[in-house]
py3Dmol code that shows the C-alpha trace and the ligand (Angstrom):
import py3Dmol

protein = """\
ATOM      1  CA  MET A   1     365.052 135.514  65.590  1.00  0.00           C
ATOM      2  CA  ASP A   2     366.508 132.626  67.601  1.00  0.00           C
ATOM      3  CA  MET A   3     365.088 129.115  67.657  1.00  0.00           C
ATOM      4  CA  THR A   4     363.684 129.429  71.174  1.00  0.00           C
ATOM      5  CA  SER A   5     361.659 132.504  70.229  1.00  0.00           C
ATOM      6  CA  LYS A   6     360.357 130.749  67.133  1.00  0.00           C
ATOM      7  CA  ARG A   7     359.312 127.756  69.241  1.00  0.00           C
ATOM      8  CA  PHE A   8     357.602 129.965  71.808  1.00  0.00           C
ATOM      9  CA  ILE A   9     355.679 131.990  69.250  1.00  0.00           C
ATOM     10  CA  GLN A  10     354.609 128.828  67.419  1.00  0.00           C
ATOM     11  CA  ALA A  11     353.504 127.256  70.717  1.00  0.00           C
ATOM     12  CA  LEU A  12     351.306 130.277  71.479  1.00  0.00           C
ATOM     13  CA  GLN A  13     349.792 130.239  67.993  1.00  0.00           C
ATOM     14  CA  ASP A  14     349.114 126.509  68.364  1.00  0.00           C
ATOM     15  CA  HIS A  15     347.626 127.028  71.855  1.00  0.00           C
ATOM     16  CA  ASN A  16     350.069 124.330  72.928  1.00  0.00           C
ATOM     17  CA  LEU A  17     350.483 124.734  76.683  1.00  0.00           C
ATOM     18  CA  ASP A  18     352.890 121.801  77.047  1.00  0.00           C
ATOM     19  CA  GLU A  19     355.258 123.338  74.513  1.00  0.00           C
ATOM     20  CA  ILE A  20     354.955 126.802  76.141  1.00  0.00           C
ATOM     21  CA  LYS A  21     356.009 125.127  79.387  1.00  0.00           C
ATOM     22  CA  ARG A  22     359.164 123.802  77.762  1.00  0.00           C
ATOM     23  CA  VAL A  23     360.433 127.268  76.760  1.00  0.00           C
ATOM     24  CA  PRO A  24     362.553 129.145  79.367  1.00  0.00           C
ATOM     25  CA  LYS A  25     360.708 131.849  81.300  1.00  0.00           C
ATOM     26  CA  SER A  26     361.081 133.814  84.538  1.00  0.00           C
ATOM     27  CA  ASP A  27     358.792 134.123  87.560  1.00  0.00           C
ATOM     28  CA  LEU A  28     359.676 137.263  89.486  1.00  0.00           C
ATOM     29  CA  HIS A  29     356.450 137.596  91.457  1.00  0.00           C
ATOM     30  CA  ASN A  30     355.710 134.353  93.277  1.00  0.00           C
ATOM     31  CA  HIS A  31     354.809 133.844  96.952  1.00  0.00           C
ATOM     32  CA  PHE A  32     356.272 130.404  97.518  1.00  0.00           C
ATOM     33  CA  VAL A  33     353.809 129.342 100.235  1.00  0.00           C
ATOM     34  CA  LEU A  34     351.072 129.415  97.593  1.00  0.00           C
ATOM     35  CA  GLY A  35     353.288 128.663  94.606  1.00  0.00           C
ATOM     36  CA  GLY A  36     353.442 124.897  94.844  1.00  0.00           C
ATOM     37  CA  ASP A  37     352.598 121.970  92.630  1.00  0.00           C
ATOM     38  CA  ARG A  38     349.150 120.629  93.595  1.00  0.00           C
ATOM     39  CA  LYS A  39     349.919 117.039  92.642  1.00  0.00           C
ATOM     40  CA  PHE A  40     353.112 116.925  94.706  1.00  0.00           C
ATOM     41  CA  ILE A  41     351.359 118.371  97.771  1.00  0.00           C
ATOM     42  CA  LYS A  42     348.505 115.874  97.416  1.00  0.00           C
ATOM     43  CA  GLU A  43     350.879 112.918  96.985  1.00  0.00           C
ATOM     44  CA  LYS A  44     353.000 113.855  99.983  1.00  0.00           C
ATOM     45  CA  THR A  45     350.275 114.990 102.395  1.00  0.00           C
ATOM     46  CA  GLY A  46     346.904 113.858 101.074  1.00  0.00           C
ATOM     47  CA  ILE A  47     345.829 117.501 101.166  1.00  0.00           C
ATOM     48  CA  ASP A  48     343.801 118.475  98.110  1.00  0.00           C
ATOM     49  CA  ILE A  49     344.057 122.184  97.296  1.00  0.00           C
ATOM     50  CA  ASN A  50     341.772 123.480  94.563  1.00  0.00           C
ATOM     51  CA  PRO A  51     341.997 126.941  93.021  1.00  0.00           C
ATOM     52  CA  TYR A  52     339.377 129.581  93.807  1.00  0.00           C
ATOM     53  CA  LYS A  53     336.525 129.724  91.338  1.00  0.00           C
ATOM     54  CA  GLY A  54     334.892 133.083  90.675  1.00  0.00           C
ATOM     55  CA  ILE A  55     335.827 136.654  91.502  1.00  0.00           C
ATOM     56  CA  MET A  56     336.877 137.832  94.958  1.00  0.00           C
ATOM     57  CA  CYS A  57     335.899 141.241  96.252  1.00  0.00           C
ATOM     58  CA  SER A  58     338.664 141.831  98.772  1.00  0.00           C
ATOM     59  CA  MET A  59     341.957 140.654 100.196  1.00  0.00           C
ATOM     60  CA  ASP A  60     339.910 139.394 103.170  1.00  0.00           C
ATOM     61  CA  GLU A  61     338.245 136.849 100.903  1.00  0.00           C
ATOM     62  CA  MET A  62     341.670 135.700  99.798  1.00  0.00           C
ATOM     63  CA  HIS A  63     342.803 135.381 103.398  1.00  0.00           C
ATOM     64  CA  LYS A  64     339.670 133.321 104.130  1.00  0.00           C
ATOM     65  CA  TRP A  65     340.532 130.994 101.239  1.00  0.00           C
ATOM     66  CA  VAL A  66     344.007 130.548 102.712  1.00  0.00           C
ATOM     67  CA  GLU A  67     342.544 129.851 106.162  1.00  0.00           C
ATOM     68  CA  VAL A  68     340.189 127.172 104.840  1.00  0.00           C
ATOM     69  CA  ASN A  69     342.615 125.533 102.385  1.00  0.00           C
ATOM     70  CA  MET A  70     345.942 125.882 104.175  1.00  0.00           C
ATOM     71  CA  GLY A  71     345.005 126.729 107.765  1.00  0.00           C
ATOM     72  CA  GLU A  72     347.519 125.483 110.322  1.00  0.00           C
ATOM     73  CA  LYS A  73     348.405 122.437 108.255  1.00  0.00           C
ATOM     74  CA  PHE A  74     351.726 123.767 107.002  1.00  0.00           C
ATOM     75  CA  ASN A  75     352.923 125.521 110.149  1.00  0.00           C
ATOM     76  CA  CYS A  76     356.037 123.521 110.966  1.00  0.00           C
ATOM     77  CA  LEU A  77     359.542 123.181 109.542  1.00  0.00           C
ATOM     78  CA  GLU A  78     358.824 119.910 107.750  1.00  0.00           C
ATOM     79  CA  MET A  79     355.719 121.246 106.025  1.00  0.00           C
ATOM     80  CA  ARG A  80     357.336 124.581 105.231  1.00  0.00           C
ATOM     81  CA  GLN A  81     360.144 122.664 103.533  1.00  0.00           C
ATOM     82  CA  LEU A  82     357.508 120.716 101.630  1.00  0.00           C
ATOM     83  CA  LEU A  83     356.035 123.988 100.332  1.00  0.00           C
ATOM     84  CA  VAL A  84     359.477 125.162  99.204  1.00  0.00           C
ATOM     85  CA  ASP A  85     359.969 121.841  97.381  1.00  0.00           C
ATOM     86  CA  ALA A  86     356.487 122.068  95.864  1.00  0.00           C
ATOM     87  CA  THR A  87     357.250 125.545  94.518  1.00  0.00           C
ATOM     88  CA  ILE A  88     360.551 124.505  92.957  1.00  0.00           C
ATOM     89  CA  ILE A  89     358.895 121.423  91.403  1.00  0.00           C
ATOM     90  CA  GLN A  90     356.068 123.563  90.039  1.00  0.00           C
ATOM     91  CA  ALA A  91     358.515 126.114  88.600  1.00  0.00           C
ATOM     92  CA  ALA A  92     360.611 123.379  86.978  1.00  0.00           C
ATOM     93  CA  LYS A  93     357.502 121.911  85.305  1.00  0.00           C
ATOM     94  CA  ASP A  94     356.551 125.406  84.144  1.00  0.00           C
ATOM     95  CA  GLY A  95     359.921 125.956  82.431  1.00  0.00           C
ATOM     96  CA  ILE A  96     360.994 128.667  84.867  1.00  0.00           C
ATOM     97  CA  HIS A  97     364.702 129.491  84.594  1.00  0.00           C
ATOM     98  CA  ILE A  98     364.757 132.483  86.949  1.00  0.00           C
ATOM     99  CA  LEU A  99     362.657 132.181  90.101  1.00  0.00           C
ATOM    100  CA  GLU A 100     362.467 134.916  92.700  1.00  0.00           C
ATOM    101  CA  ILE A 101     361.022 133.625  95.975  1.00  0.00           C
ATOM    102  CA  GLY A 102     361.744 133.862  99.666  1.00  0.00           C
ATOM    103  CA  GLU A 103     360.513 133.528 103.223  1.00  0.00           C
ATOM    104  CA  ASP A 104     358.617 136.068 105.289  1.00  0.00           C
ATOM    105  CA  VAL A 105     360.976 137.572 107.850  1.00  0.00           C
ATOM    106  CA  TRP A 106     358.938 136.221 110.780  1.00  0.00           C
ATOM    107  CA  GLY A 107     359.238 132.705 109.330  1.00  0.00           C
ATOM    108  CA  LEU A 108     362.850 132.546 110.503  1.00  0.00           C
ATOM    109  CA  ASP A 109     361.878 132.200 114.182  1.00  0.00           C
ATOM    110  CA  GLU A 110     358.603 130.444 113.447  1.00  0.00           C
ATOM    111  CA  TYR A 111     359.899 127.622 111.215  1.00  0.00           C
ATOM    112  CA  PHE A 112     363.681 127.701 110.964  1.00  0.00           C
ATOM    113  CA  GLN A 113     364.703 127.753 114.643  1.00  0.00           C
ATOM    114  CA  SER A 114     366.053 131.310 114.219  1.00  0.00           C
ATOM    115  CA  ASN A 115     368.828 129.807 112.111  1.00  0.00           C
ATOM    116  CA  ILE A 116     369.341 131.936 109.008  1.00  0.00           C
ATOM    117  CA  LYS A 117     371.710 129.399 107.403  1.00  0.00           C
ATOM    118  CA  MET A 118     369.026 126.736 107.778  1.00  0.00           C
ATOM    119  CA  LEU A 119     366.506 129.000 106.047  1.00  0.00           C
ATOM    120  CA  ILE A 120     368.847 129.773 103.164  1.00  0.00           C
ATOM    121  CA  ASP A 121     369.837 126.105 102.772  1.00  0.00           C
ATOM    122  CA  SER A 122     366.212 125.052 102.708  1.00  0.00           C
ATOM    123  CA  PHE A 123     365.676 127.011  99.490  1.00  0.00           C
ATOM    124  CA  LYS A 124     369.085 126.323  97.939  1.00  0.00           C
ATOM    125  CA  GLN A 125     369.005 122.576  98.540  1.00  0.00           C
ATOM    126  CA  SER A 126     365.500 122.300  97.201  1.00  0.00           C
ATOM    127  CA  GLN A 127     366.599 124.151  94.068  1.00  0.00           C
ATOM    128  CA  MET A 128     369.575 121.823  93.611  1.00  0.00           C
ATOM    129  CA  LYS A 129     367.394 118.753  94.156  1.00  0.00           C
ATOM    130  CA  TYR A 130     364.354 119.672  92.061  1.00  0.00           C
ATOM    131  CA  GLY A 131     365.320 122.565  89.788  1.00  0.00           C
ATOM    132  CA  GLU A 132     368.907 122.365  88.604  1.00  0.00           C
ATOM    133  CA  GLN A 133     368.240 124.650  85.636  1.00  0.00           C
ATOM    134  CA  ILE A 134     366.641 127.329  87.823  1.00  0.00           C
ATOM    135  CA  GLU A 135     368.520 130.452  88.876  1.00  0.00           C
ATOM    136  CA  LEU A 136     367.146 131.005  92.367  1.00  0.00           C
ATOM    137  CA  ARG A 137     366.909 134.644  93.451  1.00  0.00           C
ATOM    138  CA  LEU A 138     366.305 134.582  97.161  1.00  0.00           C
ATOM    139  CA  GLN A 139     364.009 137.263  98.471  1.00  0.00           C
ATOM    140  CA  ILE A 140     363.343 138.754 101.906  1.00  0.00           C
ATOM    141  CA  GLY A 141     359.600 139.164 102.423  1.00  0.00           C
ATOM    142  CA  MET A 142     357.809 141.607 104.709  1.00  0.00           C
ATOM    143  CA  SER A 143     354.175 142.333 105.487  1.00  0.00           C
ATOM    144  CA  ARG A 144     352.799 145.849 105.833  1.00  0.00           C
ATOM    145  CA  HIS A 145     350.746 144.552 108.751  1.00  0.00           C
ATOM    146  CA  CYS A 146     353.804 144.251 111.007  1.00  0.00           C
ATOM    147  CA  SER A 147     355.104 147.164 113.073  1.00  0.00           C
ATOM    148  CA  ILE A 148     358.362 148.737 111.898  1.00  0.00           C
ATOM    149  CA  LYS A 149     360.028 147.925 115.205  1.00  0.00           C
ATOM    150  CA  TYR A 150     359.093 144.251 114.841  1.00  0.00           C
ATOM    151  CA  LEU A 151     360.253 144.131 111.211  1.00  0.00           C
ATOM    152  CA  GLU A 152     363.581 145.739 112.101  1.00  0.00           C
ATOM    153  CA  LYS A 153     364.134 143.123 114.762  1.00  0.00           C
ATOM    154  CA  CYS A 154     363.165 140.269 112.421  1.00  0.00           C
ATOM    155  CA  LEU A 155     365.446 141.642 109.707  1.00  0.00           C
ATOM    156  CA  GLU A 156     368.630 141.715 111.787  1.00  0.00           C
ATOM    157  CA  PRO A 157     369.783 138.166 110.952  1.00  0.00           C
ATOM    158  CA  PHE A 158     369.037 138.745 107.254  1.00  0.00           C
ATOM    159  CA  TRP A 159     371.360 141.721 106.850  1.00  0.00           C
ATOM    160  CA  ASP A 160     374.877 140.901 105.699  1.00  0.00           C
ATOM    161  CA  GLU A 161     373.720 137.515 104.344  1.00  0.00           C
ATOM    162  CA  LYS A 162     375.000 137.626 100.784  1.00  0.00           C
ATOM    163  CA  SER A 163     372.586 134.932  99.598  1.00  0.00           C
ATOM    164  CA  PHE A 164     369.672 137.351  99.360  1.00  0.00           C
ATOM    165  CA  TYR A 165     368.905 139.088  96.078  1.00  0.00           C
ATOM    166  CA  SER A 166     365.890 141.295  96.836  1.00  0.00           C
ATOM    167  CA  ILE A 167     363.440 142.599  99.401  1.00  0.00           C
ATOM    168  CA  ASP A 168     359.655 142.845  98.946  1.00  0.00           C
ATOM    169  CA  LEU A 169     356.736 144.317 100.874  1.00  0.00           C
ATOM    170  CA  TYR A 170     353.163 143.004 100.656  1.00  0.00           C
ATOM    171  CA  GLY A 171     349.785 143.046 102.392  1.00  0.00           C
ATOM    172  CA  ASP A 172     347.164 145.791 102.556  1.00  0.00           C
ATOM    173  CA  GLU A 173     348.547 148.804 100.668  1.00  0.00           C
ATOM    174  CA  LYS A 174     346.590 151.168 102.915  1.00  0.00           C
ATOM    175  CA  TYR A 175     347.584 149.565 106.208  1.00  0.00           C
ATOM    176  CA  GLN A 176     350.281 152.085 107.131  1.00  0.00           C
ATOM    177  CA  PRO A 177     352.014 154.968 105.330  1.00  0.00           C
ATOM    178  CA  ILE A 178     354.729 153.917 102.907  1.00  0.00           C
ATOM    179  CA  GLU A 179     357.060 156.505 104.522  1.00  0.00           C
ATOM    180  CA  ASN A 180     357.287 154.198 107.553  1.00  0.00           C
ATOM    181  CA  PHE A 181     359.374 151.729 105.545  1.00  0.00           C
ATOM    182  CA  LYS A 182     361.930 154.245 104.280  1.00  0.00           C
ATOM    183  CA  GLY A 183     364.587 153.361 106.872  1.00  0.00           C
ATOM    184  CA  ILE A 184     364.351 149.629 106.133  1.00  0.00           C
ATOM    185  CA  TYR A 185     364.651 150.237 102.395  1.00  0.00           C
ATOM    186  CA  GLN A 186     367.662 152.531 102.864  1.00  0.00           C
ATOM    187  CA  LYS A 187     369.348 149.779 104.829  1.00  0.00           C
ATOM    188  CA  ALA A 188     368.400 147.234 102.143  1.00  0.00           C
ATOM    189  CA  ARG A 189     369.852 149.523  99.479  1.00  0.00           C
ATOM    190  CA  SER A 190     373.136 149.759 101.387  1.00  0.00           C
ATOM    191  CA  GLN A 191     373.188 145.942 101.429  1.00  0.00           C
ATOM    192  CA  GLY A 192     372.998 145.855  97.651  1.00  0.00           C
ATOM    193  CA  LEU A 193     369.537 144.286  97.561  1.00  0.00           C
ATOM    194  CA  LYS A 194     367.126 144.828  94.697  1.00  0.00           C
ATOM    195  CA  LEU A 195     364.232 146.887  96.071  1.00  0.00           C
ATOM    196  CA  LYS A 196     360.667 145.822  95.346  1.00  0.00           C
ATOM    197  CA  ALA A 197     357.218 146.397  96.863  1.00  0.00           C
ATOM    198  CA  HIS A 198     353.605 145.488  96.105  1.00  0.00           C
ATOM    199  CA  VAL A 199     351.883 148.691  95.085  1.00  0.00           C
ATOM    200  CA  GLY A 200     349.277 149.833  92.571  1.00  0.00           C
ATOM    201  CA  GLU A 201     347.193 146.675  92.870  1.00  0.00           C
ATOM    202  CA  TRP A 202     344.565 148.156  95.203  1.00  0.00           C
ATOM    203  CA  GLY A 203     346.192 151.598  95.346  1.00  0.00           C
ATOM    204  CA  SER A 204     346.281 154.399  92.767  1.00  0.00           C
ATOM    205  CA  ALA A 205     348.743 155.507  90.099  1.00  0.00           C
ATOM    206  CA  SER A 206     350.056 158.194  92.415  1.00  0.00           C
ATOM    207  CA  ASP A 207     350.572 155.574  95.144  1.00  0.00           C
ATOM    208  CA  VAL A 208     352.864 153.758  92.700  1.00  0.00           C
ATOM    209  CA  ARG A 209     354.937 156.859  92.045  1.00  0.00           C
ATOM    210  CA  THR A 210     355.074 157.849  95.724  1.00  0.00           C
ATOM    211  CA  ALA A 211     356.277 154.388  96.759  1.00  0.00           C
ATOM    212  CA  ILE A 212     358.980 154.395  94.093  1.00  0.00           C
ATOM    213  CA  GLU A 213     360.186 157.849  95.115  1.00  0.00           C
ATOM    214  CA  ILE A 214     360.167 157.257  98.862  1.00  0.00           C
ATOM    215  CA  LEU A 215     361.552 153.713  98.899  1.00  0.00           C
ATOM    216  CA  GLU A 216     363.723 154.146  95.763  1.00  0.00           C
ATOM    217  CA  LEU A 217     362.234 150.979  94.288  1.00  0.00           C
ATOM    218  CA  ASP A 218     363.848 149.204  91.348  1.00  0.00           C
ATOM    219  CA  GLU A 219     360.784 147.108  90.599  1.00  0.00           C
ATOM    220  CA  VAL A 220     357.095 147.139  91.469  1.00  0.00           C
ATOM    221  CA  GLN A 221     354.973 144.035  92.108  1.00  0.00           C
ATOM    222  CA  HIS A 222     351.722 144.775  90.205  1.00  0.00           C
ATOM    223  CA  GLY A 223     351.781 148.552  89.579  1.00  0.00           C
ATOM    224  CA  ILE A 224     348.892 148.134  87.131  1.00  0.00           C
ATOM    225  CA  SER A 225     347.091 151.258  88.413  1.00  0.00           C
ATOM    226  CA  ALA A 226     349.845 153.273  86.745  1.00  0.00           C
ATOM    227  CA  VAL A 227     347.897 152.877  83.518  1.00  0.00           C
ATOM    228  CA  LYS A 228     345.424 155.483  84.776  1.00  0.00           C
ATOM    229  CA  SER A 229     348.008 158.294  84.672  1.00  0.00           C
ATOM    230  CA  LYS A 230     349.989 159.404  81.623  1.00  0.00           C
ATOM    231  CA  GLU A 231     352.420 161.140  83.956  1.00  0.00           C
ATOM    232  CA  VAL A 232     353.101 158.019  85.997  1.00  0.00           C
ATOM    233  CA  ILE A 233     353.508 155.957  82.811  1.00  0.00           C
ATOM    234  CA  LYS A 234     356.105 158.458  81.608  1.00  0.00           C
ATOM    235  CA  TYR A 235     357.808 158.381  85.005  1.00  0.00           C
ATOM    236  CA  LEU A 236     358.036 154.560  84.967  1.00  0.00           C
ATOM    237  CA  ARG A 237     359.405 154.536  81.430  1.00  0.00           C
ATOM    238  CA  GLU A 238     361.989 157.255  82.023  1.00  0.00           C
ATOM    239  CA  ASN A 239     363.186 155.751  85.287  1.00  0.00           C
ATOM    240  CA  LYS A 240     363.207 152.204  83.861  1.00  0.00           C
ATOM    241  CA  ILE A 241     361.071 150.810  86.677  1.00  0.00           C
ATOM    242  CA  ARG A 242     360.053 147.218  86.066  1.00  0.00           C
ATOM    243  CA  LEU A 243     356.484 146.063  86.760  1.00  0.00           C
ATOM    244  CA  ASN A 244     356.152 142.373  87.665  1.00  0.00           C
ATOM    245  CA  ILE A 245     352.560 141.752  86.627  1.00  0.00           C
ATOM    246  CA  THR A 246     350.233 138.839  87.491  1.00  0.00           C
ATOM    247  CA  PRO A 247     347.199 138.910  85.169  1.00  0.00           C
ATOM    248  CA  THR A 248     345.034 136.044  86.494  1.00  0.00           C
ATOM    249  CA  SER A 249     345.475 137.247  90.061  1.00  0.00           C
ATOM    250  CA  ASN A 250     344.352 140.728  88.966  1.00  0.00           C
ATOM    251  CA  VAL A 251     341.202 139.299  87.367  1.00  0.00           C
ATOM    252  CA  VAL A 252     340.299 136.915  90.224  1.00  0.00           C
ATOM    253  CA  LEU A 253     340.820 139.672  92.792  1.00  0.00           C
ATOM    254  CA  GLY A 254     338.564 141.978  90.779  1.00  0.00           C
ATOM    255  CA  ARG A 255     341.339 144.477  90.034  1.00  0.00           C
ATOM    256  CA  VAL A 256     340.716 144.124  86.297  1.00  0.00           C
ATOM    257  CA  GLU A 257     337.315 143.342  84.783  1.00  0.00           C
ATOM    258  CA  ASN A 258     338.538 140.559  82.522  1.00  0.00           C
ATOM    259  CA  PHE A 259     341.566 139.380  80.564  1.00  0.00           C
ATOM    260  CA  LYS A 260     340.662 141.376  77.459  1.00  0.00           C
ATOM    261  CA  LYS A 261     340.728 144.566  79.533  1.00  0.00           C
ATOM    262  CA  HIS A 262     344.029 143.849  81.277  1.00  0.00           C
ATOM    263  CA  PRO A 263     346.274 146.958  81.132  1.00  0.00           C
ATOM    264  CA  ILE A 264     349.506 145.033  80.522  1.00  0.00           C
ATOM    265  CA  GLY A 265     349.140 145.623  76.773  1.00  0.00           C
ATOM    266  CA  GLU A 266     348.889 149.375  77.187  1.00  0.00           C
ATOM    267  CA  LEU A 267     351.744 149.471  79.714  1.00  0.00           C
ATOM    268  CA  TYR A 268     353.977 147.393  77.422  1.00  0.00           C
ATOM    269  CA  ASN A 269     353.100 149.503  74.383  1.00  0.00           C
ATOM    270  CA  SER A 270     353.944 152.633  76.392  1.00  0.00           C
ATOM    271  CA  GLY A 271     357.509 151.370  76.650  1.00  0.00           C
ATOM    272  CA  ILE A 272     357.396 150.193  80.260  1.00  0.00           C
ATOM    273  CA  ASP A 273     359.524 147.225  81.347  1.00  0.00           C
ATOM    274  CA  VAL A 274     356.917 144.572  82.214  1.00  0.00           C
ATOM    275  CA  THR A 275     357.188 140.892  83.092  1.00  0.00           C
ATOM    276  CA  ILE A 276     354.516 138.157  83.381  1.00  0.00           C
ATOM    277  CA  ASN A 277     354.314 136.162  86.619  1.00  0.00           C
ATOM    278  CA  SER A 278     352.209 133.767  88.690  1.00  0.00           C
ATOM    279  CA  ASP A 279     351.606 135.425  92.132  1.00  0.00           C
ATOM    280  CA  ASP A 280     349.768 132.618  94.008  1.00  0.00           C
ATOM    281  CA  ILE A 281     349.417 129.529  91.835  1.00  0.00           C
ATOM    282  CA  LEU A 282     347.449 127.456  94.365  1.00  0.00           C
ATOM    283  CA  ILE A 283     344.708 130.104  94.647  1.00  0.00           C
ATOM    284  CA  PHE A 284     344.621 131.479  91.131  1.00  0.00           C
ATOM    285  CA  ASP A 285     345.557 128.506  88.921  1.00  0.00           C
ATOM    286  CA  SER A 286     348.094 130.825  87.373  1.00  0.00           C
ATOM    287  CA  ASP A 287     351.344 129.223  86.349  1.00  0.00           C
ATOM    288  CA  VAL A 288     353.459 131.448  84.120  1.00  0.00           C
ATOM    289  CA  SER A 289     352.834 129.415  80.950  1.00  0.00           C
ATOM    290  CA  LYS A 290     349.071 129.705  81.438  1.00  0.00           C
ATOM    291  CA  GLU A 291     349.439 133.472  81.923  1.00  0.00           C
ATOM    292  CA  TYR A 292     351.197 133.800  78.554  1.00  0.00           C
ATOM    293  CA  LEU A 293     348.586 131.685  76.808  1.00  0.00           C
ATOM    294  CA  ARG A 294     345.648 133.529  78.411  1.00  0.00           C
ATOM    295  CA  LEU A 295     347.104 136.902  77.376  1.00  0.00           C
ATOM    296  CA  TYR A 296     347.614 135.627  73.835  1.00  0.00           C
ATOM    297  CA  GLU A 297     344.119 134.152  73.610  1.00  0.00           C
ATOM    298  CA  SER A 298     342.508 137.319  74.954  1.00  0.00           C
ATOM    299  CA  GLY A 299     344.240 139.372  72.254  1.00  0.00           C
ATOM    300  CA  VAL A 300     345.897 141.726  74.751  1.00  0.00           C
ATOM    301  CA  LEU A 301     349.379 141.094  73.328  1.00  0.00           C
ATOM    302  CA  SER A 302     350.659 139.455  70.163  1.00  0.00           C
ATOM    303  CA  ALA A 303     352.806 136.320  70.220  1.00  0.00           C
ATOM    304  CA  ASP A 304     355.810 138.456  69.223  1.00  0.00           C
ATOM    305  CA  ASP A 305     355.197 140.904  72.084  1.00  0.00           C
ATOM    306  CA  LEU A 306     354.781 138.043  74.549  1.00  0.00           C
ATOM    307  CA  ASP A 307     358.070 136.575  73.415  1.00  0.00           C
ATOM    308  CA  ASP A 308     359.719 139.968  73.832  1.00  0.00           C
ATOM    309  CA  ILE A 309     358.373 140.115  77.420  1.00  0.00           C
ATOM    310  CA  ARG A 310     359.544 136.540  78.046  1.00  0.00           C
ATOM    311  CA  ARG A 311     363.084 137.377  76.941  1.00  0.00           C
ATOM    312  CA  ASN A 312     363.017 140.606  78.938  1.00  0.00           C
ATOM    313  CA  GLY A 313     362.193 138.647  82.098  1.00  0.00           C
ATOM    314  CA  LEU A 314     365.246 136.450  81.575  1.00  0.00           C
ATOM    315  CA  ARG A 315     367.589 139.440  81.322  1.00  0.00           C
TER     316      ARG A 315
END
"""
ligand_1 = """\
1
ZN
Zn 351.908 139.276 95.089
"""
view = py3Dmol.view(width=600, height=400)
view.addModel(protein, "pdb")
view.setStyle({"model": 0}, {"cartoon": {"style": "trace"}})
view.addModel(ligand_1, "xyz")
view.setStyle({"model": 1}, {"stick": {}})
view.zoomTo()
view.show()
């Protein structure tokens, strides 16, 4: 075992969050708008954003939280840049060495004057300024709530830009059939992008499998419902589909009853490629180090298993 693993395991056993933060980790499921460092945002803007306390019953409740806490306050280029900076600063403090984040496709016109180079530079320069050690994997983000025609139009400037690493789809899983996105994902595949989508958070195990088959996904954001089907578990294992899991978010959004009952242990022990991630730090108080410690303290995974998952995420 290498020294870093030893340090990480010891830090978990000592419940030493500061030391956990110092060990390299990845964050492959992070929505940068809500991924920022609270202190930095407060210092720069005076805006105090506190995490949600309690359990939410729906995505609508989450959207209400965003409306109240973020509202229109960040809807300009300067403030969008501040949120990018805040996310890089947060990730650096959290010991993140691989960070996968990106802008929503509509943000290009809305905040970056329809200038794709400006959008890309915004993320890259922030990474160079605040997170030298971080490998930035730039993602293209899409919402299920947009029409396909609109998304296709928004996506045009993104295609052929070699700076992007992956594409992701989020929003209400039931909003429109997953088949609708097939054409976009085929195009993304031809561009060499890693294909990801949010599925199996509110949807079922079979929704996870269907999305993977139709969109030819490499990775799934969440995918925790897969635990309810032995067949889908086997399918994920055999096809080496990675699940980028966000435990605190799952608990706060009522997807999992509590930490002790989180299915990540069962999914990991079934041989599925899982990683541990933050989702929306400002809402859920969920930096990656805290996620590792909470999973350890709840007894869902051993310190050795958590280190194995940590190293897997860095591969
Ligand atoms: Zn997410």
